[in-house]
PyMOL CGO cylinders between C-alpha atoms (Angstrom):
from pymol import cmd
from pymol.cgo import CYLINDER

trace = [
    CYLINDER, -104.79, -25.07, 35.50, -101.39, -24.96, 32.83, 0.3, 1, 1, 1, 1, 1, 1,
    CYLINDER, -101.39, -24.96, 32.83, -100.80, -27.39, 30.38, 0.3, 1, 1, 1, 1, 1, 1,
    CYLINDER, -100.80, -27.39, 30.38, -98.36, -30.33, 31.33, 0.3, 1, 1, 1, 1, 1, 1,
    CYLINDER, -98.36, -30.33, 31.33, -95.02, -30.67, 29.35, 0.3, 1, 1, 1, 1, 1, 1,
    CYLINDER, -95.02, -30.67, 29.35, -94.18, -33.56, 27.45, 0.3, 1, 1, 1, 1, 1, 1,
    CYLINDER, -94.18, -33.56, 27.45, -90.46, -34.42, 26.86, 0.3, 1, 1, 1, 1, 1, 1,
    CYLINDER, -90.46, -34.42, 26.86, -89.82, -33.96, 23.02, 0.3, 1, 1, 1, 1, 1, 1,
    CYLINDER, -89.82, -33.96, 23.02, -87.35, -36.63, 21.65, 0.3, 1, 1, 1, 1, 1, 1,
    CYLINDER, -87.35, -36.63, 21.65, -84.86, -33.97, 20.82, 0.3, 1, 1, 1, 1, 1, 1,
    CYLINDER, -84.86, -33.97, 20.82, -84.69, -32.95, 24.46, 0.3, 1, 1, 1, 1, 1, 1,
    CYLINDER, -84.69, -32.95, 24.46, -87.01, -29.71, 24.29, 0.3, 1, 1, 1, 1, 1, 1,
    CYLINDER, -87.01, -29.71, 24.29, -90.07, -29.45, 26.34, 0.3, 1, 1, 1, 1, 1, 1,
    CYLINDER, -90.07, -29.45, 26.34, -93.52, -28.98, 24.44, 0.3, 1, 1, 1, 1, 1, 1,
    CYLINDER, -93.52, -28.98, 24.44, -96.80, -28.22, 25.87, 0.3, 1, 1, 1, 1, 1, 1,
    CYLINDER, -96.80, -28.22, 25.87, -99.58, -30.33, 25.41, 0.3, 1, 1, 1, 1, 1, 1,
    CYLINDER, -99.58, -30.33, 25.41, -102.90, -28.75, 24.15, 0.3, 1, 1, 1, 1, 1, 1,
    CYLINDER, -102.90, -28.75, 24.15, -103.71, -26.73, 21.43, 0.3, 1, 1, 1, 1, 1, 1,
    CYLINDER, -103.71, -26.73, 21.43, -101.58, -23.72, 19.89, 0.3, 1, 1, 1, 1, 1, 1,
    CYLINDER, -101.58, -23.72, 19.89, -101.94, -20.36, 20.44, 0.3, 1, 1, 1, 1, 1, 1,
    CYLINDER, -101.94, -20.36, 20.44, -104.88, -18.96, 18.50, 0.3, 1, 1, 1, 1, 1, 1,
    CYLINDER, -104.88, -18.96, 18.50, -107.96, -20.62, 17.19, 0.3, 1, 1, 1, 1, 1, 1,
    CYLINDER, -107.96, -20.62, 17.19, -107.66, -23.12, 14.05, 0.3, 1, 1, 1, 1, 1, 1,
    CYLINDER, -107.66, -23.12, 14.05, -107.50, -21.99, 10.87, 0.3, 1, 1, 1, 1, 1, 1,
    CYLINDER, -107.50, -21.99, 10.87, -107.86, -25.39, 8.91, 0.3, 1, 1, 1, 1, 1, 1,
    CYLINDER, -107.86, -25.39, 8.91, -111.60, -25.19, 8.41, 0.3, 1, 1, 1, 1, 1, 1,
    CYLINDER, -111.60, -25.19, 8.41, -110.86, -21.77, 6.57, 0.3, 1, 1, 1, 1, 1, 1,
    CYLINDER, -110.86, -21.77, 6.57, -108.69, -23.61, 4.04, 0.3, 1, 1, 1, 1, 1, 1,
    CYLINDER, -108.69, -23.61, 4.04, -110.33, -24.49, 0.54, 0.3, 1, 1, 1, 1, 1, 1,
    CYLINDER, -110.33, -24.49, 0.54, -111.12, -28.16, -0.28, 0.3, 1, 1, 1, 1, 1, 1,
    CYLINDER, -111.12, -28.16, -0.28, -108.61, -28.00, -3.20, 0.3, 1, 1, 1, 1, 1, 1,
    CYLINDER, -108.61, -28.00, -3.20, -106.61, -25.69, -4.59, 0.3, 1, 1, 1, 1, 1, 1,
    CYLINDER, -106.61, -25.69, -4.59, -107.29, -22.96, -6.96, 0.3, 1, 1, 1, 1, 1, 1,
    CYLINDER, -107.29, -22.96, -6.96, -105.88, -22.91, -10.49, 0.3, 1, 1, 1, 1, 1, 1,
    CYLINDER, -105.88, -22.91, -10.49, -103.59, -19.94, -9.16, 0.3, 1, 1, 1, 1, 1, 1,
    CYLINDER, -103.59, -19.94, -9.16, -102.67, -22.21, -6.38, 0.3, 1, 1, 1, 1, 1, 1,
    CYLINDER, -102.67, -22.21, -6.38, -101.45, -24.67, -8.59, 0.3, 1, 1, 1, 1, 1, 1,
    CYLINDER, -101.45, -24.67, -8.59, -99.59, -22.31, -11.13, 0.3, 1, 1, 1, 1, 1, 1,
    CYLINDER, -99.59, -22.31, -11.13, -97.80, -21.00, -8.53, 0.3, 1, 1, 1, 1, 1, 1,
    CYLINDER, -97.80, -21.00, -8.53, -96.76, -24.07, -6.98, 0.3, 1, 1, 1, 1, 1, 1,
    CYLINDER, -96.76, -24.07, -6.98, -95.78, -25.36, -10.52, 0.3, 1, 1, 1, 1, 1, 1,
    CYLINDER, -95.78, -25.36, -10.52, -93.59, -22.27, -11.01, 0.3, 1, 1, 1, 1, 1, 1,
    CYLINDER, -93.59, -22.27, -11.01, -92.34, -22.54, -7.55, 0.3, 1, 1, 1, 1, 1, 1,
    CYLINDER, -92.34, -22.54, -7.55, -90.95, -26.18, -8.22, 0.3, 1, 1, 1, 1, 1, 1,
    CYLINDER, -90.95, -26.18, -8.22, -89.18, -24.91, -11.69, 0.3, 1, 1, 1, 1, 1, 1,
    CYLINDER, -89.18, -24.91, -11.69, -87.52, -22.26, -9.36, 0.3, 1, 1, 1, 1, 1, 1,
    CYLINDER, -87.52, -22.26, -9.36, -86.55, -24.52, -6.99, 0.3, 1, 1, 1, 1, 1, 1,
    CYLINDER, -86.55, -24.52, -6.99, -82.76, -23.57, -7.16, 0.3, 1, 1, 1, 1, 1, 1,
    CYLINDER, -82.76, -23.57, -7.16, -83.29, -19.94, -6.83, 0.3, 1, 1, 1, 1, 1, 1,
    CYLINDER, -83.29, -19.94, -6.83, -85.60, -20.77, -3.72, 0.3, 1, 1, 1, 1, 1, 1,
    CYLINDER, -85.60, -20.77, -3.72, -82.78, -22.31, -2.17, 0.3, 1, 1, 1, 1, 1, 1,
    CYLINDER, -82.78, -22.31, -2.17, -80.26, -20.00, -2.67, 0.3, 1, 1, 1, 1, 1, 1,
    CYLINDER, -80.26, -20.00, -2.67, -82.41, -17.07, -1.67, 0.3, 1, 1, 1, 1, 1, 1,
    CYLINDER, -82.41, -17.07, -1.67, -83.02, -19.35, 1.71, 0.3, 1, 1, 1, 1, 1, 1,
    CYLINDER, -83.02, -19.35, 1.71, -79.11, -18.31, 2.44, 0.3, 1, 1, 1, 1, 1, 1,
    CYLINDER, -79.11, -18.31, 2.44, -79.32, -14.25, 1.54, 0.3, 1, 1, 1, 1, 1, 1,
    CYLINDER, -79.32, -14.25, 1.54, -79.20, -12.59, 4.80, 0.3, 1, 1, 1, 1, 1, 1,
    CYLINDER, -79.20, -12.59, 4.80, -78.79, -9.19, 3.95, 0.3, 1, 1, 1, 1, 1, 1,
    CYLINDER, -78.79, -9.19, 3.95, -81.59, -8.59, 1.24, 0.3, 1, 1, 1, 1, 1, 1,
    CYLINDER, -81.59, -8.59, 1.24, -81.67, -5.16, -0.93, 0.3, 1, 1, 1, 1, 1, 1,
    CYLINDER, -81.67, -5.16, -0.93, -82.90, -3.88, -3.88, 0.3, 1, 1, 1, 1, 1, 1,
    CYLINDER, -82.90, -3.88, -3.88, -79.82, -5.08, -5.64, 0.3, 1, 1, 1, 1, 1, 1,
    CYLINDER, -79.82, -5.08, -5.64, -80.13, -8.46, -4.65, 0.3, 1, 1, 1, 1, 1, 1,
    CYLINDER, -80.13, -8.46, -4.65, -83.96, -8.84, -5.14, 0.3, 1, 1, 1, 1, 1, 1,
    CYLINDER, -83.96, -8.84, -5.14, -83.30, -7.33, -8.71, 0.3, 1, 1, 1, 1, 1, 1,
    CYLINDER, -83.30, -7.33, -8.71, -80.69, -9.94, -9.48, 0.3, 1, 1, 1, 1, 1, 1,
    CYLINDER, -80.69, -9.94, -9.48, -83.07, -12.61, -8.35, 0.3, 1, 1, 1, 1, 1, 1,
    CYLINDER, -83.07, -12.61, -8.35, -85.79, -11.33, -10.50, 0.3, 1, 1, 1, 1, 1, 1,
    CYLINDER, -85.79, -11.33, -10.50, -83.84, -11.32, -13.38, 0.3, 1, 1, 1, 1, 1, 1,
    CYLINDER, -83.84, -11.32, -13.38, -82.54, -14.90, -12.79, 0.3, 1, 1, 1, 1, 1, 1,
    CYLINDER, -82.54, -14.90, -12.79, -86.33, -15.99, -12.64, 0.3, 1, 1, 1, 1, 1, 1,
    CYLINDER, -86.33, -15.99, -12.64, -87.28, -14.38, -15.87, 0.3, 1, 1, 1, 1, 1, 1,
    CYLINDER, -87.28, -14.38, -15.87, -84.02, -15.95, -17.57, 0.3, 1, 1, 1, 1, 1, 1,
    CYLINDER, -84.02, -15.95, -17.57, -84.98, -19.20, -15.86, 0.3, 1, 1, 1, 1, 1, 1,
    CYLINDER, -84.98, -19.20, -15.86, -88.80, -19.11, -17.21, 0.3, 1, 1, 1, 1, 1, 1,
    CYLINDER, -88.80, -19.11, -17.21, -87.28, -17.76, -20.80, 0.3, 1, 1, 1, 1, 1, 1,
    CYLINDER, -87.28, -17.76, -20.80, -85.26, -20.67, -21.07, 0.3, 1, 1, 1, 1, 1, 1,
    CYLINDER, -85.26, -20.67, -21.07, -88.05, -23.19, -19.87, 0.3, 1, 1, 1, 1, 1, 1,
    CYLINDER, -88.05, -23.19, -19.87, -90.51, -21.64, -22.32, 0.3, 1, 1, 1, 1, 1, 1,
    CYLINDER, -90.51, -21.64, -22.32, -87.83, -22.38, -25.22, 0.3, 1, 1, 1, 1, 1, 1,
    CYLINDER, -87.83, -22.38, -25.22, -87.49, -26.14, -24.06, 0.3, 1, 1, 1, 1, 1, 1,
    CYLINDER, -87.49, -26.14, -24.06, -90.45, -27.10, -23.44, 0.3, 1, 1, 1, 1, 1, 1,
    CYLINDER, -90.45, -27.10, -23.44, -91.59, -30.16, -25.44, 0.3, 1, 1, 1, 1, 1, 1,
    CYLINDER, -91.59, -30.16, -25.44, -94.91, -28.71, -25.97, 0.3, 1, 1, 1, 1, 1, 1,
    CYLINDER, -94.91, -28.71, -25.97, -94.64, -24.99, -26.40, 0.3, 1, 1, 1, 1, 1, 1,
    CYLINDER, -94.64, -24.99, -26.40, -97.38, -23.58, -24.30, 0.3, 1, 1, 1, 1, 1, 1,
    CYLINDER, -97.38, -23.58, -24.30, -97.98, -26.50, -22.10, 0.3, 1, 1, 1, 1, 1, 1,
    CYLINDER, -97.98, -26.50, -22.10, -97.57, -24.40, -18.64, 0.3, 1, 1, 1, 1, 1, 1,
    CYLINDER, -97.57, -24.40, -18.64, -100.60, -22.36, -19.90, 0.3, 1, 1, 1, 1, 1, 1,
    CYLINDER, -100.60, -22.36, -19.90, -102.37, -25.20, -21.45, 0.3, 1, 1, 1, 1, 1, 1,
    CYLINDER, -102.37, -25.20, -21.45, -102.09, -27.67, -18.16, 0.3, 1, 1, 1, 1, 1, 1,
    CYLINDER, -102.09, -27.67, -18.16, -103.32, -24.96, -15.80, 0.3, 1, 1, 1, 1, 1, 1,
    CYLINDER, -103.32, -24.96, -15.80, -106.41, -23.88, -18.09, 0.3, 1, 1, 1, 1, 1, 1,
    CYLINDER, -106.41, -23.88, -18.09, -104.92, -20.57, -19.29, 0.3, 1, 1, 1, 1, 1, 1,
    CYLINDER, -104.92, -20.57, -19.29, -105.10, -19.23, -23.08, 0.3, 1, 1, 1, 1, 1, 1,
    CYLINDER, -105.10, -19.23, -23.08, -101.71, -19.97, -24.90, 0.3, 1, 1, 1, 1, 1, 1,
    CYLINDER, -101.71, -19.97, -24.90, -100.79, -16.58, -26.26, 0.3, 1, 1, 1, 1, 1, 1,
    CYLINDER, -100.79, -16.58, -26.26, -100.23, -16.57, -29.61, 0.3, 1, 1, 1, 1, 1, 1,
    CYLINDER, -100.23, -16.57, -29.61, -97.01, -15.44, -31.20, 0.3, 1, 1, 1, 1, 1, 1,
    CYLINDER, -97.01, -15.44, -31.20, -96.03, -11.95, -32.24, 0.3, 1, 1, 1, 1, 1, 1,
    CYLINDER, -96.03, -11.95, -32.24, -95.57, -11.90, -35.91, 0.3, 1, 1, 1, 1, 1, 1,
    CYLINDER, -95.57, -11.90, -35.91, -92.55, -10.61, -37.39, 0.3, 1, 1, 1, 1, 1, 1,
    CYLINDER, -92.55, -10.61, -37.39, -91.95, -8.73, -40.26, 0.3, 1, 1, 1, 1, 1, 1,
    CYLINDER, -91.95, -8.73, -40.26, -90.30, -10.91, -42.83, 0.3, 1, 1, 1, 1, 1, 1,
    CYLINDER, -90.30, -10.91, -42.83, -86.40, -9.67, -43.53, 0.3, 1, 1, 1, 1, 1, 1,
    CYLINDER, -86.40, -9.67, -43.53, -85.16, -9.57, -46.84, 0.3, 1, 1, 1, 1, 1, 1,
    CYLINDER, -85.16, -9.57, -46.84, -82.13, -11.70, -47.36, 0.3, 1, 1, 1, 1, 1, 1,
]
cmd.load_cgo(trace, "trace")
């Protein structure tokens, strides 16, 4: 017995019935983990880079390296301009790293 086809508003024909394979919804956590939330927060901060990455069709080591540098630079600038330094770590329950002590320089 084959699944009936229902017309799609866009003009495509869709099969009615379950998608291929068993459902994976039951395997999902009820709430996201601390790491999941941190990843989401970082992804939101990198929205412009993600948008630009979607347009790249020819990925190679040089392009990946450029995106890694851009992401690092974006994070560095974000850290320097945070209203409350360390808030990303604090908001996600991570220890705020201590600042490195630099030797005093003589004037």
